[in-house]
N, C-alpha and C positions, 0 to 999 in steps of 0.2 A: 669062777665068778659066775652067778646066775643072772640071767636076764627074765625079771617076772613082768608076765603080763597082767593087767590090771586087773582083771576077774578070777586071778588064782587065788583057789582057797585052801588054805593051811589044815590040815588036819590038828585034830585034836589034839598031838600027841606033840605035834609041833608049835603050838599055841603054849605050851607049856612054859616058866619063867624057869629058864636053867640059873642056879646063883651065879653060873661064872663070868657073867654078863655084867658089866660097869651099866647096860644101860639095855632096857628094852622097852619098845613100844611094842603094842598090840591093840590091832584095829583104829588107831586112833583118827580122827578126828577132828577139824576145830576151821571155825568159818567165823567173818567179821560183817559190818557193815561199812559202807562208805557210799556217800554220795547218796543212800537210797540203792545200793545196790548190794546183795547178796557174794561174799567174795569166800571161793572154801579156800581156804588155805592149806589145809592138811585133809586127805582126802582118804578113810580107813589103809593108816598107815603101818606096816609090820617092819620090825627093824631090831639089830642086836648089837651092840660092841662090845668087844676085848676088854678084863681086865689088861691094864699094864702095854697098853701101844696107843698110839695114835692115829686114829681114824677121820678121814676128809669127810667131809659132806659140800657136796659141788651141786651145783646147778647154776641156772639162768636167771637174773632176775625176777623177782617177782611168785619163785619156786617155791620158796615156803621153810627155808632154809632157818631165820630167824626166828621164825615162829614155832619150828621143832625144837630149837635152843632154847629159850621161854618156856616150853611147856620142862622140858629135860633139865630143868634150873629150878624149876618149882615158881616158875614167876606165872605163867597162865595153869588154867587150868582146864582140858579140853571136852570138848562137847561130845564128846562118845571117845568108849577105849580104855583100855589100861597103863601104866609107865612104871615102872619098876626102875628103880631107881639106889645101885648101891643095897638092891636088898631091898627096900624102902617104899613103900607106896606112892605114890608123888601125888594122885591124887587123895586120899585120904591125909596122906599127912606130906604138902609143900612145907609148910613151914622146915619141919626136919632135915627135909632135904636139902633144903636153903643154907644151912647148919655147916653140910657138910659137900657141897659143888661150889669150885670155885667158876665165875660167871667174869667175863669180862666181854660185855658187848662192843659192836663196832665204833662206840663212840663214847666213851670210859669216862665218866665224873669225876676227872681229876679238880682241883678246886687252886686255877692259875694263878689267886692270890695269895695264895699258900706256897711253904716254899716244899723241897722234896723231903725233905723229916719230916712238914707239919702232916704232908698228905700221905705219909707213913702212917703217924701217931692215929691221923683220922682215923683212917681203917684199920688199923688195931684196937683203938676202941671199939667201932663199930663190930667188930666181929668177938671180941670176948677177950681180947689176944691180956693174959699177965704182964704185969710190970717186968716181973723177973724173966720170964723167956724174950719179954724184948729185943735187950743186945745183942743175943747169939743170931735170932731169926734177922734182924737188920742186916747183924755183919754178913749175914750170908747173902741177901737180896743185893746188898748193894753191891758184892763182891758180884756175884754171878750177874749184873744187869752193867757194870760196869759204872756207875752213878752212883760211887763214895765221892771223891772230889767232888761234890756238885748236889752234899746236902742241903746245902744253904740257900743255892740256887732258885728262883722263884718258877712255881712250875711253869705260866703262860713265856717265863725267856729260854723254855730247852724248845732244841732242834725236835719235830715232827717225829722220827726214829726214838730218841732220848724217851719223848712223852709214851710211846708207844710200850715202851720199858717201863715207865717208872708205874704207869697203868698196870702192867702184869705184875710185878713185885708189891702191890698195893691189893691186887685177886689174892696170892700167893702170903701175906703176912700171917695169913692161919693155915697150913699145907694142907689142900684140900686131896680126896682118894682120884673125884673125877674133876677134869678142868676142863671147861665150856669157853671157849675160845671164837668170835665171829668176826671172822677175817683181821686178825691181830697186823696184818702185815700190807693193811691197804693203804697207799701213801709213803710207804716210806720208801727211800733209798735201797739197791740192793746189800750195797754192803750193813746198813741196819736189817733189813730182811734176814740177811745170814745169818745176826748177831742173835736174831729174835729164837731164830729155829736148832739153833743152839744151847739154847736155855732149855727150848722143848724137849731137845734130843733129852737132855742132860738129866731135867724131872722127869720123864718115862723109866732111862738106864738107873740113875740112883736116886729116885726115890718110889720107884714102881706105878708111878703116877698112870692112870689112866687118861685120854685127849680125845676131846673129839672136836673137831676146827673143820672152820668155814674158810673158806679162801680162792680168789677169784683169779689165782694165780698158777695156772696147771701144773707147772712144772714143780710145786708144794706138793700140790695132790702127788701127785705120782713119787714123793718123796714117803707118804705114809703106808703101813703094814693094809691098810682097807682104805677103800673108798665106796661114796653112796653118792649114786647119781640123783640127784632126787628133782623133779619136774612137774609141775601143774599140781601141785601137792602130791605125787605119787612115786611111789621110788619105780627107777626104769631098770637099774642094775645097782649092785655091790659085790665087791669082792678086791681082789690085791690088786692092784694099779697094774700090773704085767700080763694079768689075763684080760682086763681090757686091751692094749694096747695089743694084742695078739688076734684079737675077734679083726684087725685091720689087716693083716697079713695079705701082702697081693695088690692093695688099694691106693697105696703109696708111692707117689713119685715125686722128682725136684726136676723140674724144668730150669732154663739156664739161656744165653744165649747171646752171642760175641759182639753185637753191636744193639744199641736200640736203650729204650726204658723201661727198666722191669716194673716202673708202676702199667705200664702198656703193655705188657707180655701179662699182667697180672691180670689185666682188664677183660682184656684179649680170652685167657683160658676162664675168666668166671663165666662167661655165660658159652663156653661151647658144651655141648650136648655133651652129656656120658659125666661131667666134671660136676662136683657136687660140692667143691668147697676150693680156691687158690689163694692164698697167701705169699707171703710174700718172709724170705729166708733165708736171712743172709742177703747173697751176691744171686741166690736162686727163688723160684716159683716153686712151692710144695704142694703141690693137688693131693686132692682124696678122689678116689673115683667112685661112681656110685653104687659099685659090687667089684670084685673079683674078675669078672668076664665079660667088662668094660672095654670097649677100643681105647685104646689113650691115644689122646690127639697128638697126629702128626703137623707139625707145622714148617715153614718155611725158615732155613738160620737158626732152628733151634734143635740142642737137644735132650730129650728123656730119659731119666735112666730110675731102676726101681730103687724105693729108699727103706730105712726100716723102720717101722712104724710106731707110735709112741703116746701117750697116752691120751694128747689134748685131739689124735684123730679121732678117737674112739666116742669123748665126750662130740665133736662137730659133728660126726658121720649119727651118733643117737640124736640127735635134736634138730639140727640142722633139715631136714628135710620132714619133722612135722608142721603140721597146719602153722601158718603164717609165720613162721622161723626161716623162709629161705625165700622171703616173694621179692623178684625186681623193686629197687626201689625207685623212688621218683623221685625226677630230677632237684635234686638239692641246691642250687640259686637260678634265677632267671639273669644273672648276671654277666652282661657282656662285655670283656676286659678294652679296657684303651688304648688308640691306635700306637702308644707306646712300645718301645722295643722291649723283649725278654730279656735281655742284659740290662737295663735301665734296675739303677741300685733306687730301693725305694725304702729303704733302712739304713740308717747310715752311726755310727756308734764309735766314736774317736775321743781316748781316753777319758772317756767316762767314769767317776767315782759318784761315791753314795756314804754321808759321814751320818752317824744317831750318834751325837753327841761326839764323844772320841771312837766311836764302834764306827770299824769302817766296813758296814754292808757288802758294799762290790767299793773295786779297787784298780782301776786304769784297765779299764777292760777298751778295747775296737774289735768291730767286725761291721761288715754289713750285709746287708740279704737284697735279693735280683726279684724282681715282678715275675709273680706267678711262680716261684721257690716254695718248698715244706720245707724249713730250717728250722730245726729241731733246738733243745738248750738243756740241755742233761746236767745231773750235778746231784751230788749228797746232799739231803736235808741242809737246810741251813744255808748252802753255797754263794744265794746273792740272786740265784734265780726269777721268783717272784718279785725280788725289789728290783731289778733290773725290766722284769714285764712291767709292773707301775710306772717308772720309768718315762719306757716308752708309751705309754697312755697318754702321759701327762698328768698320772695323778698325784705322783712324787716329782719337786726340781729338782736338779741333778746337782753335785756339790761343785761338783767339777767339770771342765769336759765338756761336748756337745754330741748333740743328739737329731738329727734329722729323720723326719720321717712324712710321706707321700709328699718329700718337697719343701716341709719347713720347717723351719728351727722350733724344737720347742720351747726355747727359753722365751721365747717371743711370737708362737705363733699357735701353743696348743690346743687351743678352741678349735681352730680351722683345722686340725689334725684329726682331732677327736671323731669330728663326722664323717671322717674318712675311716672311721677302725671299725671294728667290732669287738667285742672281748668277753670271753666265756670264763669267769673268773675259777679258781682253783677248787673251791667250796661252792655247791648250790646257792647261787648267790640272788633266787629271785623272788618273790611275794607268797611263801609255803600257805597265807592264811587263803589268799590270794584262787579262785577257778584259774586256768590254764587259759581259757577267753576271757580272762580279766587280765591278765599275766599279757595276753600277746596285744591285746589295746594298748595298756600302760606304754609299752617297751614304743609301740608301735608312732604312739601320740609321745613320747619324751623324745624320738628318733626325727620329729617334727612331720609325718606321714599327715598328710590329711585324706577325708571324704572316700571316693571312691577307688581312690592310691593306697589307702590304711585297707579297704576291707579285702582287696586283694592281695597286700601281700599276708595277710590273717588266712585267710582261705589258702593262697599258697603254703603258709606255714603246716594250717590243718592238714594237705593232704599230702607236702610233700616226707614230713615227719611222723604221717602216720597218726596224730595227735586225736581227733575230733572222737574218738569215742570216750576221749578223756574231757574233751569241753568242758562241762560242765563239776570239772573233779579237782577239787583243793590242787593246788600241784603237790604240798606238802605232803599228801599218802598217796602218791602214785611211786610203783615203781621205780629202782635207781636210774633204768637206764632209759623208762619214759623223760623221766626229770633232767636226763643228759638230753634228750631229744630237745625237750622246752628249752634250755638254756641256747643250744646249738642254733635254734631257731631266733630265741632271740636277738642273739648277736648277728644275727643275718639278716634283719629285717628290714633295714638300712639298703643292700644291696652295696655291705663296705668292700672296699678296694682291698685292704689288711684285714687278718684276722687272727688277734691274739687268744691263742686256747692253751690257760695254764693248767695243768693236768687233767684235760677233759673225760678221759678212760679212770680215773682213780677210782676202783671199786667194784666198775660193770662188770659184767661178764668176759667170754670170750668172742658168744654171736653179736652182744653189743659195741663191742672193739672192733668187728669188723664192719658193719656198719657204719660203726664215726667212718672208719677213714677210708670205705668208699664211699662215702661224702664230700668227706675232705679230699682225696684226690679226684671227683669231680671238679671240687672250685679249684683247684692249682690249675686242670686243662683249663676252667675259663678264664684264667688272669690272674685270679686271687692269691696275692702270697699269704702264704702263712706261715705266721713262726707260733711254737709250739713248745710247752715242757712236758717232761713224763717221765715216770719212773719204770713203768715196764720196755725193759731197754732192746727187747726185741721190735717195738713199732721206733726204733730210733732207724732203723732199714727202709721205714715209707722217706725218712725225710734227702732230702740232694745232697742238704750241709749239714755240720754239726757243730754247734759249742760247746766243751765239758768244759764247769766253773767247778770252783772248788776252792772254798774261806773266801768267799769275793771275787776273782781272779780267774782269769782263762788259763785255764791245765794244756789245751790245744784244740785244734778243730782242722774240720776237714772235710770228706762224703765219708758215707761208714766206712767204706773199705780203706780208704786212706787213712781212716785211725783206727783201724782191726789190724792189717799190716803188718805193725815192728813189733804185734807177738803174737805172730807164724811161729811154729817153733814144728822141727817134724812129728813131733807126739800131738801135737794140738795144729795140724795147717791150716784150715779154718776156726780160729775162733769165733767164739759170739761177744755179740755187742757186751752182754753181764761180761763176761769175764774178764775184756779187754777195760769196763771201767772198774771194776773191780782194781785190778792190776794196775793202771792210774793215779787210781785214788792211796795203794798201799804205797805205792812207788813214790807218789808223794808226802807220805806220813814217815816211809824211809831216810828220805832227802836231808841231810844235817842240814 
């Protein structure tokens, strides 16, 4: 692996474009203008990716990953520099590049009112696939993606994972030599992620395809032959993931304590001098020290031992120490907890069901959530999590059973309950054509905030979520991490007692996820009850208790440790939550 200094100058020999590379960029720059400001998306980027391998592109939100991929796909032209794609000059011949490259953007353009088969036909027409070759290609793609039994189903009726697989199939109707995938697994469950990776691996091994793939999951980047770390439009490092990990040897430790809350231990270690990062990792806290020579903190009642480094450690170490990446956060809320006892039940679900026609999206579920608790709702795509959320928010009526939120029965007092709730939707649901300030004013008004109180809360949101520089920017043009901050701030504008977060970290980078959880922990410590869904299984470890759903019902519930314990074996004494989740889902599927 080589770490690149921004001012490093390549020799003329190094700048020559070798034909063995599937993609080569030389001195490539690209800028955009937004809200009157010049944004440098890529700044004199040099990189190559090899034939017949998977190359991972990683970096924080706004690093320039999507811009780089669109340039490589021939959909954008650079301001300066040279781009060679499969030995084609992409600057001179972008249409030629588009004809030989498969590109799947973050939001692939499926037609939801068309069936699976009709979507495949449309993209086959678009790519000029002959009628004669279609049956064999369709048969292969449908087998590979497991969509064979669903050809007559509308795309809009597919689960998130199935939509991603259909998007990939449509991208592959005409087999490309270079496949470019922009976060293909964002927002899908671990089982679907594994299936998508199996497809990608098979394409590389069986067809010799070259793949450039961006991802917010750093365990996925660890599976790539090479990884490229991009930050602020520059290449920070490129090399084998194992080489990234090796740079962290001697800087990574695991801390544990016999008693006490692990979130409290994480918070304590986060602000300990010499600690660069403290992350909840199963039942322990994973520490990254500033250097191998930094003394390890010694805390009463805790045990700290060395741990083997992994790829994510190198990512965090490379970026968290940079300016503006690791500043202490302003308080996330001014909320003061009520006088109710911590073990008061604030959410109660008893034998709840929800039908759509003859279909049960949720069937006979029961659980409860206590004040100040972080409660996780996990499940595969289509398990019923979002339907459950919408019922709890009073947005959907129940078909059967009883729901109580903040002491209000939602059958009779949904409006009063909603006044106590903050809600952050699965997809960025604010007004993308309004500025940040306009969105904040709108939601403050919606929640009934007036005059001085409204202005005070808007100032708080701009300060606490560091949104002031974006105040006059259209919210739809911000990096995803800042969109998440704005949505979070709007959900908290009226200082709710209960916060519903529906996959709030989907697609955001590890730095933004750490920031999000620091804020969420602060809320829980202030007495706010948090109910959250997530597809990042490691985030389940932040929850006090969990429910795991499948097919509209509850598979299991308990603390993360209680849920993982039945899956401990001599070979895997400490299974992680993703392994546990997959074992639970597969066990259900195998049960007669």
